[in-house]
C-alpha positions as CSV (number, residue, x, y, z in Angstrom):
1,X,9.7,-11.2,-37.2
2,X,6.6,-10.2,-35.3
3,X,6.5,-9.7,-31.6
4,X,4.1,-11.9,-29.7
5,X,1.6,-10.1,-27.4
6,X,0.2,-12.0,-24.5
7,X,-3.0,-10.3,-23.4
8,X,-3.5,-10.1,-19.6
9,X,-5.8,-7.1,-19.2
10,X,-9.0,-7.4,-21.2
11,X,-12.5,-6.1,-20.5
12,X,-14.8,-8.8,-19.2
13,X,-11.9,-11.1,-18.3
14,X,-10.3,-11.6,-14.9
15,X,-7.0,-9.7,-15.0
16,X,-4.0,-12.0,-15.0
17,X,-1.6,-9.5,-13.4
18,X,-1.3,-8.6,-9.8
19,X,1.7,-6.8,-8.3
20,X,4.0,-8.2,-10.9
21,X,5.7,-6.1,-13.5
22,X,3.7,-5.2,-16.6
23,X,5.9,-6.1,-19.6
24,X,6.2,-3.6,-22.5
25,X,4.1,-5.7,-24.9
26,X,1.2,-5.6,-22.5
27,X,1.2,-1.8,-22.1
28,X,-1.7,0.1,-23.6
29,X,-4.1,3.0,-23.1
30,X,-4.0,6.8,-23.1
31,X,-3.5,9.2,-20.1
32,X,-6.8,10.9,-20.7
33,X,-8.6,7.6,-19.7
34,X,-7.4,8.3,-16.2
35,X,-9.8,11.2,-15.9
36,X,-12.9,9.0,-16.0
37,X,-11.3,6.5,-13.5
38,X,-10.9,9.2,-10.9
39,X,-14.0,11.2,-11.8
40,X,-16.2,8.0,-11.4
41,X,-14.7,7.3,-8.0
42,X,-15.1,10.9,-6.8
43,X,-18.5,11.9,-8.1
44,X,-19.6,10.8,-4.7
45,X,-22.1,11.8,-2.1
46,X,-19.4,11.8,0.6
47,X,-18.1,15.1,-0.8
48,X,-21.5,16.7,-0.5
49,X,-21.6,15.6,3.2
50,X,-18.1,16.9,3.8
51,X,-18.9,20.3,2.2
52,X,-22.0,20.6,4.2
53,X,-20.2,19.8,7.5
54,X,-18.1,23.0,7.0
55,X,-21.2,25.0,7.6
56,X,-21.8,23.0,10.8
57,X,-18.3,24.1,11.8
58,X,-19.6,27.7,11.7
59,X,-18.0,28.9,8.4
60,X,-19.9,31.1,6.0
61,X,-20.2,30.3,2.3
62,X,-17.0,31.8,1.1
63,X,-14.9,30.6,4.0
64,X,-16.2,27.1,3.4
65,X,-15.6,27.2,-0.3
66,X,-12.0,28.3,0.3
67,X,-11.5,25.3,2.6
68,X,-13.0,23.0,-0.1
69,X,-10.5,24.3,-2.7
70,X,-7.4,24.3,-0.4
71,X,-8.1,20.9,1.0
72,X,-8.5,19.4,-2.5
73,X,-5.2,20.8,-3.7
74,X,-3.7,17.6,-2.5
75,X,-5.0,16.1,-5.7
76,X,-1.9,17.5,-7.3
77,X,0.2,15.2,-5.2
78,X,-2.0,12.2,-6.2
79,X,-1.5,13.2,-9.8
80,X,2.2,13.3,-9.3
81,X,2.2,9.9,-7.7
82,X,0.4,8.5,-10.7
83,X,3.4,9.2,-13.0
84,X,5.4,6.4,-11.2
85,X,2.9,3.8,-12.6
86,X,4.1,3.9,-16.2
87,X,7.7,4.4,-15.2
88,X,7.8,1.3,-13.0
89,X,5.0,-0.8,-14.6
90,X,4.1,-1.7,-11.1
91,X,1.5,-0.6,-8.5
92,X,2.1,1.8,-5.6
93,X,2.3,-1.1,-3.1
94,X,5.4,-2.4,-4.9
95,X,7.0,1.0,-5.7
96,X,6.8,1.8,-1.9
97,X,9.4,-0.8,-1.3
98,X,11.9,1.8,-2.6
99,X,10.8,4.1,0.2
100,X,10.4,1.6,3.1
101,X,12.5,-1.4,2.2
102,X,11.2,-4.9,1.3
103,X,10.4,-5.8,4.9
104,X,9.7,-2.3,6.1
105,X,7.0,-1.9,3.4
106,X,5.2,-5.0,4.7
107,X,4.9,-3.2,8.0
108,X,3.9,0.0,6.4
109,X,1.2,-1.6,4.3
110,X,0.0,-4.2,6.8
111,X,-0.1,-2.0,9.9
112,X,-0.6,1.5,8.7
113,X,-2.2,1.6,5.3
114,X,-4.2,-1.5,4.5
115,X,-6.4,-1.2,7.6
116,X,-7.3,2.4,6.5
117,X,-8.3,1.0,3.1
118,X,-10.5,-1.6,4.7
119,X,-12.1,1.1,6.8
120,X,-12.8,3.2,3.7
121,X,-14.4,0.1,2.1
122,X,-16.7,-0.1,5.1
123,X,-17.5,3.6,4.9
124,X,-18.6,3.4,1.3
125,X,-20.6,0.2,1.9
126,X,-22.4,2.0,4.8
127,X,-23.2,5.0,2.6
128,X,-24.5,2.9,-0.2
129,X,-26.5,0.7,2.2
130,X,-28.1,3.6,4.0
131,X,-29.2,5.0,0.7
132,X,-30.5,1.6,-0.3
133,X,-32.5,1.4,2.9
134,X,-33.9,4.9,2.2
135,X,-34.9,4.0,-1.4
136,X,-37.1,1.2,-0.1
137,X,-38.6,3.4,2.6
138,X,-39.2,6.3,0.1
139,X,-41.3,3.9,-1.9
140,X,-43.3,3.0,1.1
141,X,-41.6,-0.2,2.1
142,X,-40.0,-1.3,5.4
143,X,-36.9,-3.4,5.8
144,X,-36.3,-5.9,8.6
145,X,-32.7,-6.4,9.7
146,X,-32.2,-9.5,7.5
147,X,-33.2,-7.5,4.4
148,X,-30.9,-4.7,5.4
149,X,-28.0,-7.1,5.6
150,X,-29.0,-8.4,2.2
151,X,-28.8,-4.9,0.8
152,X,-25.2,-4.6,2.1
153,X,-24.3,-7.9,0.5
154,X,-25.8,-7.0,-2.9
155,X,-24.0,-3.6,-3.0
156,X,-20.8,-5.3,-2.0
157,X,-21.3,-8.1,-4.6
158,X,-21.6,-5.6,-7.5
159,X,-18.5,-3.8,-6.3
160,X,-16.5,-7.0,-5.9
161,X,-17.4,-8.3,-9.3
162,X,-15.9,-5.3,-11.0
163,X,-12.9,-5.3,-8.7
164,X,-12.2,-8.9,-9.3
165,X,-12.3,-8.6,-13.0
166,X,-9.7,-5.9,-12.6
167,X,-8.0,-3.1,-14.4
168,X,-9.5,-3.2,-18.0
169,X,-13.0,-3.7,-16.6
170,X,-12.5,-0.9,-14.2
171,X,-11.3,1.4,-16.9
172,X,-14.3,0.6,-19.2
173,X,-16.9,0.8,-16.4
174,X,-15.5,4.1,-15.1
175,X,-16.7,5.9,-18.3
176,X,-20.2,4.6,-17.7
177,X,-20.2,5.5,-14.1
178,X,-18.8,9.0,-14.8
179,X,-21.6,9.9,-17.3
180,X,-24.4,8.4,-15.1
181,X,-23.2,10.0,-11.9
182,X,-22.3,13.4,-13.4
183,X,-25.7,13.7,-15.0
184,X,-27.6,13.0,-11.8
185,X,-25.3,15.2,-9.7
186,X,-25.7,18.1,-12.1
187,X,-29.5,17.8,-11.7
188,X,-29.1,17.8,-7.9
189,X,-26.8,20.8,-8.1
190,X,-29.5,22.8,-10.0
191,X,-32.0,22.2,-7.2
192,X,-29.5,23.0,-4.5
193,X,-28.3,26.2,-6.2
194,X,-31.9,27.3,-6.7
195,X,-32.6,27.1,-3.0
196,X,-29.2,28.2,-1.7
197,X,-28.8,31.2,0.6
198,X,-25.7,32.9,-0.9
199,X,-25.7,35.5,1.9
200,X,-25.7,32.8,4.6
201,X,-24.0,33.7,7.8
202,X,-23.8,31.3,10.8
203,X,-25.7,32.2,13.9
204,X,-22.5,32.9,15.7
205,X,-20.1,34.6,13.3
206,X,-16.6,33.5,13.8
207,X,-13.8,36.0,14.0
208,X,-10.0,36.1,14.6
209,X,-8.5,32.9,16.0
210,X,-11.8,31.1,16.2
211,X,-12.4,31.6,12.5
212,X,-8.9,30.4,11.5
213,X,-9.3,27.4,13.8
214,X,-12.5,26.5,12.1
215,X,-11.0,27.0,8.6
216,X,-8.0,24.8,9.6
217,X,-10.4,22.1,10.9
218,X,-12.5,22.3,7.7
219,X,-9.5,22.1,5.5
220,X,-8.3,19.0,7.4
221,X,-11.6,17.4,6.9
222,X,-11.6,18.0,3.1
223,X,-7.9,17.1,2.7
224,X,-8.5,13.6,4.2
225,X,-10.4,12.6,1.1
226,X,-7.6,13.1,-1.6
227,X,-4.9,12.0,0.8
228,X,-6.7,8.6,1.0
229,X,-6.1,8.0,-2.7
230,X,-2.4,7.3,-2.7
231,X,-2.9,4.5,-5.1
232,X,-2.9,6.4,-8.4
233,X,0.0,4.4,-9.9
234,X,-2.2,1.3,-9.8
235,X,-4.4,2.6,-12.6
236,X,-1.6,4.1,-14.7
237,X,0.8,1.2,-14.6
238,X,-0.5,-0.3,-17.9
239,X,0.3,2.8,-19.8
240,X,3.5,2.7,-22.0
241,X,6.7,3.6,-20.2
242,X,7.2,6.6,-22.5
243,X,3.8,8.1,-21.6
244,X,4.0,11.9,-20.8
245,X,4.4,12.4,-17.1
246,X,2.6,15.7,-17.4
247,X,-0.4,14.1,-19.1
248,X,-0.7,11.4,-16.4
249,X,-0.4,13.9,-13.6
250,X,-2.9,16.3,-15.0
251,X,-5.6,13.9,-16.0
252,X,-5.4,12.0,-12.7
253,X,-5.5,15.2,-10.6
254,X,-8.3,16.8,-12.6
255,X,-10.4,13.6,-12.4
256,X,-10.3,13.9,-8.6
257,X,-10.1,17.7,-8.1
258,X,-13.0,18.8,-10.3
259,X,-15.8,16.6,-8.9
260,X,-14.5,16.9,-5.4
261,X,-14.6,20.7,-5.5
262,X,-17.9,21.0,-7.3
263,X,-19.6,18.5,-5.0
264,X,-18.0,20.0,-2.0
265,X,-19.4,23.4,-3.1
266,X,-22.9,21.8,-3.6
267,X,-22.6,20.5,0.0
268,X,-21.7,24.0,1.3
269,X,-24.7,25.6,-0.5
270,X,-27.0,22.9,0.8
271,X,-25.7,23.6,4.3
272,X,-27.0,27.2,4.0
273,X,-30.6,25.9,4.0
274,X,-30.7,22.5,5.6
275,X,-29.1,20.7,8.5
276,X,-26.2,18.8,7.0
277,X,-25.6,16.6,10.0
278,X,-28.2,14.3,8.4
279,X,-27.8,15.3,4.8
280,X,-29.4,12.2,3.2
281,X,-32.7,12.8,4.9
282,X,-32.8,16.6,4.9
283,X,-32.0,17.0,1.2
284,X,-35.5,15.7,0.5
285,X,-36.7,19.2,1.5
286,X,-35.0,20.9,-1.4
287,X,-35.4,18.4,-4.3
288,X,-38.6,17.3,-6.0
289,X,-40.3,14.2,-4.7
290,X,-39.7,12.4,-8.0
291,X,-36.0,13.0,-7.8
292,X,-35.3,12.0,-4.3
293,X,-35.4,8.2,-5.0
294,X,-33.1,8.9,-8.0
295,X,-30.7,10.8,-5.7
296,X,-30.6,7.9,-3.3
297,X,-29.9,5.4,-6.1
298,X,-27.1,7.8,-7.2
299,X,-25.6,7.5,-3.7
300,X,-25.6,3.7,-4.1
301,X,-24.0,3.8,-7.5
302,X,-21.4,6.3,-6.3
303,X,-20.5,4.2,-3.4
304,X,-20.0,1.2,-5.7
305,X,-17.8,3.3,-8.1
306,X,-15.7,4.6,-5.3
307,X,-15.3,1.2,-3.6
308,X,-14.3,-0.5,-6.8
309,X,-10.9,1.3,-6.7
310,X,-10.6,0.9,-3.0
311,X,-11.1,-2.9,-3.1
312,X,-8.9,-3.4,-6.1
313,X,-5.9,-1.5,-4.6
314,X,-6.4,-3.1,-1.1
315,X,-6.1,-6.5,-2.8
316,X,-2.8,-5.4,-4.3
317,X,-1.7,-4.2,-0.9
318,X,-2.3,-7.7,0.5
319,X,-0.2,-9.3,-2.2
320,X,2.6,-6.9,-1.5
321,X,2.5,-7.7,2.2
322,X,3.4,-11.2,1.2
323,X,0.0,-13.0,1.1
324,X,0.7,-15.8,-1.6
325,X,-2.7,-15.5,-3.3
326,X,-3.9,-14.3,-6.6
327,X,-5.1,-10.7,-6.9
328,X,-8.7,-11.9,-7.4
329,X,-8.6,-13.9,-4.2
330,X,-7.1,-11.1,-2.1
331,X,-9.8,-8.7,-3.4
332,X,-12.5,-11.2,-2.3
333,X,-10.9,-11.4,1.1
334,X,-10.8,-7.7,1.5
335,X,-14.4,-7.4,0.4
336,X,-15.5,-9.9,3.0
337,X,-13.7,-8.0,5.7
338,X,-15.2,-4.7,4.6
339,X,-18.7,-6.2,4.7
340,X,-18.2,-7.4,8.2
341,X,-17.0,-4.0,9.4
342,X,-19.9,-2.2,7.6
343,X,-22.4,-4.5,9.2
344,X,-20.9,-3.7,12.6
345,X,-21.0,0.0,11.9
346,X,-24.6,-0.1,10.6
347,X,-26.2,-2.4,13.1
348,X,-24.0,-2.2,16.3
349,X,-21.9,1.0,16.5
350,X,-22.5,4.6,15.5
351,X,-21.7,5.2,11.8
352,X,-21.0,9.0,12.2
353,X,-18.4,8.6,14.9
354,X,-16.8,5.8,12.8
355,X,-16.6,8.1,9.8
356,X,-15.0,10.9,11.8
357,X,-12.4,8.6,13.3
358,X,-11.4,7.1,10.0
359,X,-10.9,10.5,8.3
360,X,-8.7,11.7,11.2
361,X,-6.7,8.5,10.9
362,X,-6.1,9.3,7.2
363,X,-4.6,12.6,8.0
364,X,-2.3,11.2,10.6
365,X,-1.0,8.2,8.6
366,X,-1.8,8.6,5.0
367,X,-0.8,12.3,4.7
368,X,2.8,11.6,5.6
369,X,2.9,8.6,3.4
370,X,1.8,10.6,0.3
371,X,4.4,13.2,1.1
372,X,7.2,10.6,1.4
373,X,6.1,9.1,-1.9
374,X,6.2,12.4,-3.8
375,X,9.5,13.3,-2.2
376,X,11.0,10.0,-3.2
377,X,9.9,10.6,-6.8
378,X,11.6,14.0,-6.7
379,X,14.8,12.5,-5.3
380,X,14.9,9.7,-7.9
381,X,13.7,11.7,-10.8
382,X,10.7,9.3,-10.9
383,X,12.9,6.4,-12.0
384,X,11.7,3.0,-10.7
385,X,12.5,-0.5,-11.9
386,X,9.3,-2.5,-11.4
387,X,11.1,-5.7,-12.1
388,X,13.9,-5.2,-9.6
389,X,11.4,-4.0,-6.9
390,X,9.6,-7.3,-7.3
391,X,12.7,-9.0,-6.0
392,X,12.1,-9.4,-2.3
393,X,15.3,-11.3,-1.6
394,X,18.2,-10.0,0.4
395,X,19.9,-9.4,-2.9
396,X,17.2,-7.1,-4.1
397,X,17.6,-3.3,-4.6
398,X,15.0,-2.6,-1.8
399,X,16.7,-4.6,0.9
400,X,18.6,-1.6,2.4
401,X,19.3,-2.2,6.1
402,X,18.2,-5.8,6.8
403,X,15.0,-5.2,4.7
404,X,14.2,-1.7,6.2
405,X,14.7,1.7,4.6
406,X,15.5,3.7,7.8
407,X,14.7,7.0,6.0
408,X,11.1,5.9,5.0
409,X,10.1,4.5,8.4
410,X,11.7,7.4,10.3
411,X,9.9,9.9,8.1
412,X,6.5,8.1,8.4
413,X,6.7,7.9,12.2
414,X,7.9,11.5,12.5
415,X,5.2,12.7,10.2
416,X,2.5,10.8,12.0
417,X,3.7,12.2,15.3
418,X,3.7,15.7,14.0
419,X,0.2,15.3,12.6
420,X,-1.0,13.9,15.9
421,X,0.4,16.9,17.7
422,X,-1.8,19.2,15.6
423,X,-5.0,17.1,15.5
424,X,-8.1,18.8,17.0
425,X,-11.4,16.9,17.3
426,X,-14.0,16.0,19.9
427,X,-12.1,12.9,21.1
428,X,-8.5,14.2,21.1
429,X,-6.7,17.5,21.0
430,X,-3.0,17.6,20.2
431,X,-0.9,19.9,22.5
432,X,0.2,22.1,19.6
433,X,-3.4,22.4,18.3
434,X,-4.5,23.5,21.8
435,X,-1.6,26.0,21.8
436,X,-2.9,27.5,18.6
437,X,-6.4,27.9,19.9
438,X,-7.8,24.6,18.5
439,X,-6.5,25.0,14.9
440,X,-6.1,21.6,13.3
441,X,-3.0,21.8,11.1
442,X,-2.4,18.0,11.0
443,X,-3.0,18.1,7.2
444,X,0.0,20.4,6.8
445,X,2.4,19.5,9.6
446,X,2.4,15.7,9.0
447,X,3.3,15.8,5.3
448,X,5.8,18.7,5.7
449,X,7.7,17.0,8.6
450,X,7.7,13.6,6.8
451,X,9.1,15.1,3.6
452,X,11.9,16.9,5.4
453,X,12.9,13.9,7.6
454,X,12.9,11.7,4.5
455,X,15.3,13.9,2.6
456,X,17.6,14.3,5.6
457,X,17.8,10.7,6.6
458,X,18.1,9.5,3.0
459,X,21.1,11.7,2.4
460,X,22.6,10.6,5.7
461,X,22.0,6.9,5.5
462,X,21.9,6.2,1.8
463,X,24.0,8.7,-0.1
464,X,23.4,8.3,-3.8
465,X,26.2,6.6,-5.6
466,X,26.2,7.8,-9.2
467,X,29.1,7.1,-11.6
468,X,29.6,9.8,-14.2
469,X,27.6,7.9,-16.8
470,X,24.6,10.2,-17.4
471,X,22.8,7.1,-18.8
472,X,19.0,7.1,-19.1
473,X,17.0,4.3,-17.5
474,X,15.3,1.8,-19.8
475,X,12.5,-0.3,-18.3
476,X,12.2,-2.2,-21.6
477,X,15.6,-3.9,-21.1
478,X,15.0,-7.0,-23.2
479,X,13.9,-7.2,-26.8
480,X,11.9,-10.3,-27.8
481,X,11.3,-11.4,-31.4
482,X,9.3,-14.4,-32.4
483,X,11.3,-16.5,-34.9
484,X,8.6,-19.2,-35.1
485,X,5.7,-20.4,-33.0
486,X,8.1,-22.2,-30.7
487,X,11.3,-20.1,-30.8
488,X,12.0,-16.6,-29.5
489,X,15.1,-14.6,-30.0
490,X,15.9,-12.3,-27.0
491,X,18.7,-9.7,-26.7
492,X,19.6,-6.6,-24.8
493,X,19.4,-3.6,-27.2
494,X,21.0,-1.1,-24.8
495,X,24.2,-3.1,-24.7
496,X,27.2,-2.6,-27.1
497,X,27.1,-5.1,-29.9
498,X,30.2,-6.8,-28.5
499,X,28.1,-7.9,-25.6
500,X,24.7,-8.0,-27.3
501,X,24.4,-11.7,-27.2
502,X,21.3,-13.7,-28.2
503,X,19.2,-15.5,-25.6
504,X,17.2,-18.3,-27.3
505,X,14.0,-19.6,-25.8
506,X,12.5,-22.8,-27.4
507,X,9.2,-24.3,-26.3
508,X,9.2,-28.1,-26.3
509,X,6.4,-30.5,-25.7
510,X,7.6,-31.5,-22.3
511,X,10.4,-29.0,-21.4
512,X,11.5,-25.6,-22.6
513,X,15.1,-24.8,-23.5
514,X,17.0,-21.6,-22.8
515,X,20.3,-21.1,-24.6
516,X,22.5,-18.5,-22.8
517,X,21.4,-15.8,-20.4
518,X,22.7,-12.4,-21.3
519,X,25.0,-10.2,-19.2
520,X,22.8,-10.5,-16.1
521,X,22.1,-6.8,-15.2
522,X,18.3,-7.4,-15.4
523,X,16.2,-10.4,-14.5
524,X,14.9,-12.5,-17.4
525,X,12.3,-14.2,-15.3
526,X,10.9,-10.9,-14.0
527,X,11.0,-8.9,-17.3
528,X,9.7,-11.8,-19.4
529,X,7.6,-13.9,-17.0
530,X,5.4,-15.3,-19.9
531,X,8.4,-17.2,-21.2
532,X,9.1,-18.9,-17.9
533,X,5.8,-20.4,-17.0
534,X,7.5,-23.8,-17.1
535,X,10.9,-24.5,-15.5
536,X,13.3,-24.5,-18.4
537,X,16.5,-26.4,-19.2
538,X,19.2,-23.6,-19.2
539,X,22.3,-24.3,-21.4
540,X,25.3,-22.1,-21.3
541,X,27.3,-22.3,-24.5
542,X,30.5,-20.9,-22.8
543,X,31.6,-18.8,-19.9
544,X,31.9,-15.3,-21.3
545,X,29.8,-12.7,-19.4
546,X,27.4,-11.9,-22.3
547,X,26.3,-15.6,-22.3
548,X,26.4,-16.6,-18.6
549,X,25.8,-13.3,-16.9
550,X,22.2,-14.2,-16.0
551,X,22.9,-17.8,-15.0
552,X,22.8,-16.9,-11.3
553,X,19.0,-16.5,-11.4
554,X,18.4,-20.1,-12.4
555,X,18.8,-22.9,-9.8
556,X,20.6,-25.1,-12.3
557,X,22.3,-24.6,-15.6
558,X,23.9,-27.2,-18.1
559,X,27.3,-26.6,-19.5
560,X,30.7,-28.2,-20.4
561,X,33.1,-28.6,-17.5
562,X,36.0,-27.0,-19.2
563,X,35.3,-23.4,-18.2
564,X,35.2,-21.7,-14.8
565,X,31.4,-21.3,-14.4
566,X,31.7,-21.6,-10.6
567,X,34.7,-19.1,-10.4
568,X,34.3,-16.8,-13.3
569,X,36.5,-13.7,-13.9
570,X,34.9,-10.4,-12.5
571,X,33.8,-9.1,-15.9
572,X,33.2,-5.4,-16.5
573,X,30.9,-3.1,-18.4
574,X,33.7,-0.6,-19.0
575,X,35.4,-1.3,-22.3
576,X,39.1,-1.0,-21.2
577,X,38.9,-3.4,-18.3
578,X,36.8,-5.8,-20.3
579,X,39.1,-5.9,-23.4
580,X,42.0,-6.4,-21.1
581,X,40.3,-9.3,-19.4
582,X,39.3,-10.9,-22.7
583,X,42.6,-10.1,-24.4
584,X,41.0,-8.6,-27.5
585,X,41.6,-5.4,-29.5
586,X,38.9,-2.7,-28.9
587,X,39.5,-1.1,-32.3
588,X,38.3,-4.3,-34.0
589,X,34.8,-3.7,-32.5
590,X,34.4,0.1,-32.9
591,X,34.4,0.6,-29.2
592,X,34.5,4.4,-28.7
593,X,32.6,4.8,-25.5
594,X,34.1,4.0,-22.1
595,X,30.9,2.2,-21.1
596,X,29.5,-0.7,-23.1
597,X,25.8,0.4,-22.5
598,X,23.7,3.3,-23.7
599,X,21.2,2.9,-20.8
600,X,20.8,1.3,-17.4
601,X,18.1,-1.1,-16.4
602,X,17.1,0.8,-13.2
603,X,17.9,4.1,-11.5
604,X,19.8,2.4,-8.7
605,X,22.1,0.5,-11.1
606,X,25.8,1.4,-10.6
607,X,27.9,0.4,-13.6
608,X,31.1,0.1,-11.6
609,X,29.5,-2.3,-9.2
610,X,28.9,-4.9,-12.0
611,X,30.5,-8.3,-11.2
612,X,29.9,-11.6,-13.1
613,X,28.2,-13.9,-10.7
614,X,28.8,-17.7,-10.6
615,X,26.1,-20.1,-11.6
616,X,24.6,-21.7,-8.5
617,X,24.7,-25.3,-9.8
618,X,26.0,-26.8,-13.0
619,X,25.0,-30.1,-14.6
620,X,28.0,-31.0,-16.7
621,X,27.6,-31.9,-20.4
622,X,29.9,-33.9,-22.6
623,X,30.2,-34.2,-26.3
624,X,27.4,-36.4,-27.6
625,X,25.0,-35.9,-24.7
626,X,21.3,-35.6,-25.5
627,X,18.8,-33.0,-24.3
628,X,15.3,-34.2,-24.8
629,X,12.4,-31.7,-24.9
630,X,9.8,-34.3,-25.7
631,X,9.2,-33.5,-29.3
632,X,12.8,-32.5,-30.1
633,X,16.2,-33.9,-29.1
634,X,19.4,-32.0,-29.3
635,X,22.9,-33.4,-29.4
636,X,25.7,-31.6,-27.5
637,X,28.7,-30.7,-29.7
638,X,32.0,-29.8,-28.0
639,X,33.3,-27.1,-30.3
640,X,36.5,-25.6,-28.7
641,X,38.4,-22.7,-30.2
642,X,36.7,-19.5,-29.3
643,X,36.9,-20.8,-25.7
644,X,38.2,-24.1,-24.4
645,X,34.8,-25.6,-23.7
646,X,32.4,-23.9,-26.1
647,X,29.5,-26.1,-27.1
648,X,26.7,-26.1,-29.6
649,X,23.3,-27.9,-29.6
650,X,22.3,-29.7,-32.8
651,X,18.9,-31.1,-33.7
652,X,19.9,-33.9,-36.0
653,X,16.4,-34.6,-37.1
654,X,15.5,-31.0,-38.0
655,X,18.9,-29.6,-38.8
656,X,18.8,-26.7,-36.4
657,X,22.0,-25.6,-34.7
658,X,22.4,-23.3,-31.7
659,X,26.0,-22.3,-32.2
660,X,26.9,-19.9,-29.4
661,X,30.0,-17.9,-30.4
662,X,31.6,-20.6,-32.4
663,X,30.0,-19.3,-35.5
664,X,27.9,-16.2,-36.3
665,X,27.8,-13.8,-39.3
666,X,30.4,-11.3,-38.2
667,X,34.0,-11.0,-37.0
668,X,34.8,-14.3,-35.3
669,X,37.0,-14.0,-32.2
670,X,39.9,-16.5,-31.9
671,X,42.5,-14.3,-30.1
672,X,40.9,-13.8,-26.7
673,X,42.1,-15.5,-23.5
674,X,41.7,-19.2,-23.8
675,X,41.2,-19.2,-27.6
676,X,43.0,-21.9,-29.7
677,X,43.1,-21.4,-33.5
678,X,44.0,-25.0,-34.2
679,X,41.0,-26.4,-32.2
680,X,38.8,-23.6,-33.8
681,X,39.8,-25.0,-37.3
682,X,38.7,-28.5,-36.2
683,X,35.4,-27.2,-34.9
684,X,34.7,-25.4,-38.1
685,X,35.5,-28.5,-40.2
686,X,33.1,-30.4,-38.0
687,X,30.3,-27.9,-38.6
688,X,30.9,-28.1,-42.4
689,X,30.4,-31.8,-42.3
690,X,27.1,-31.6,-40.5
691,X,23.7,-31.5,-42.3
692,X,22.8,-28.1,-40.8
693,X,19.7,-26.3,-42.3
694,X,19.5,-23.3,-40.0
695,X,21.9,-21.7,-37.4
696,X,20.7,-19.7,-34.4
697,X,24.0,-18.0,-33.4
698,X,25.2,-16.3,-30.2
699,X,25.1,-12.9,-31.9
700,X,23.0,-11.5,-34.8
701,X,20.2,-13.1,-36.7
702,X,19.7,-16.7,-37.8
703,X,21.1,-17.9,-41.2
704,X,20.9,-21.0,-43.3
705,X,23.3,-23.9,-43.6
706,X,24.8,-22.6,-46.9
707,X,25.8,-19.4,-45.1
708,X,27.3,-21.5,-42.3
709,X,29.5,-23.4,-44.7
710,X,30.6,-20.1,-46.4
711,X,31.6,-18.6,-43.0
712,X,33.4,-21.8,-41.9
713,X,35.2,-22.2,-45.1
714,X,36.3,-18.6,-45.1
715,X,37.6,-19.0,-41.5
716,X,39.6,-22.1,-42.5
717,X,41.2,-20.2,-45.4
718,X,42.0,-17.2,-43.1
719,X,43.5,-19.5,-40.4
720,X,45.8,-21.1,-43.0
721,X,47.0,-17.8,-44.3
722,X,47.9,-16.8,-40.7
């Protein structure tokens, strides 16, 4: 039986997914592809500017180079963050619910992080637009204000097109951008190195505290760039869940670190011979006239490549805040806002001061956020359930304290305050920065304090509850097999065979049918959203936990009224309490482990907390009732014996029978609590008399009508002998 793959991420097509979980059958790609994604976004003129500004701070070549390298070490944290993408199958904006809580994360994203992303969109649009203006002027033209605005819109339009198409298109175009930009920047580097003054010393040589203060300020400036990229999981989330964490981290980190350091170094060397406060104009003095327009075009392309990721992830942020729009629409909204801010910065305000302010904001807010994220990965062992994190209800795993994770918000605010105390710039000097002679250590203090506070408050407020299971986490909780073009067989492979019941999904012309719902430890709707595009009829064949466990996630289920669907027994995933509750013999089912699972669906899952939840609403069925799907009609059969009110669904026209636990090709249970051998015999005789062609049972694979009659006849003979 072949698995059905539903493509949602193809080059040249608008990506179907947003912040929702990426199912296993849609995962694809290799970790090495992440290098091009991050290289394309960071082979950027901005890094040349930042490197050049270090010479403006009064640093010599080697001091400035050291600041470039140290500041860019934060790419290691961005690489580590990326490993949570495949683990969760979700973007960073959803994973952060684990750190801030469902409601707290909305505040975190909407107030602290999303505005910074919009500001960076505007920065990149400004850089690209200024270069576009210069291209025209270099060719002897002049641009009125209206034409300049048009350049901004065209640059944004190209960026938005790629961002709206989404993940697969971004992955493909990143390779193109990387080759194009790397080639042009290599040529620029040759010209810069040829003119560089390697023995450069600033007019006023810095020594002692002044030198260290300048080094700290330079490192803060450089560190702001990698710290602004706390969205690396967004581009790794389509990778298979078993992808190597090391490979994801290394390829992501190198994709950002290598171009950032090399281009920062180019900027430092350029600063030895030209004034880098106006790098775009002054670089014309050290490159050939023919190359200068090419260089300007590279700035435009680089701003597009950088902004593609920024706009894509900021669109996901908006969805995670709770905006009920498709990802493509939220990206367009973000783009429009970025255009407006860019036009203001270009035509009304001062762009240089805006750039400085945004970079400082990144250090104060985004630095602590990155530290909290990586710390949480360490505390959890990088185990996240992307399905469960998409549950924003008060029953969800990220609800914490009325929707807020006190640890995350305390750490973020503490880290931001610590960073602010160490900030040193022209507009503001933190008291601790002044005490250190003007040294800006915000890039170090903020993340360090945030991490320590997060660990302390997490252990105080949310002590980890771990039963002695030692079970691994499986994000691929459900197994789906296509029996026919309209019928899927779903089960839970990590559950002991005693509880490994089938969940049947049948597509009808007008309605879909779900027969039984599994044990309920993971959400069918969220793990397998492609099967629930239409509201299905959900039928419960009986009231045991492996068949009605997931009923609570459906607003209404259909069942016979002879079993306690509204007041079920507690259930258990430990074998002794369960067999005692059911009244069966564990030895009959080769139960050797105390736990009836070999994995858990999420890191936070506590086996001992499992309780069978009641169905919210039941529509009662009686023998002979009809269930009409439009092109198929099923008759309800009351088949007591296994339980008092077991039912089956029989397609009289086609001969298909959904039998529940009344009959399957294994040991039949007629000695559990509520079983009745006499009624079971009557049910078996009834099945023998039906014109059944295929049986879709509650456990195991389907079999034909002849096998049904063999099983039923054998049961009748055994029952007589007893």
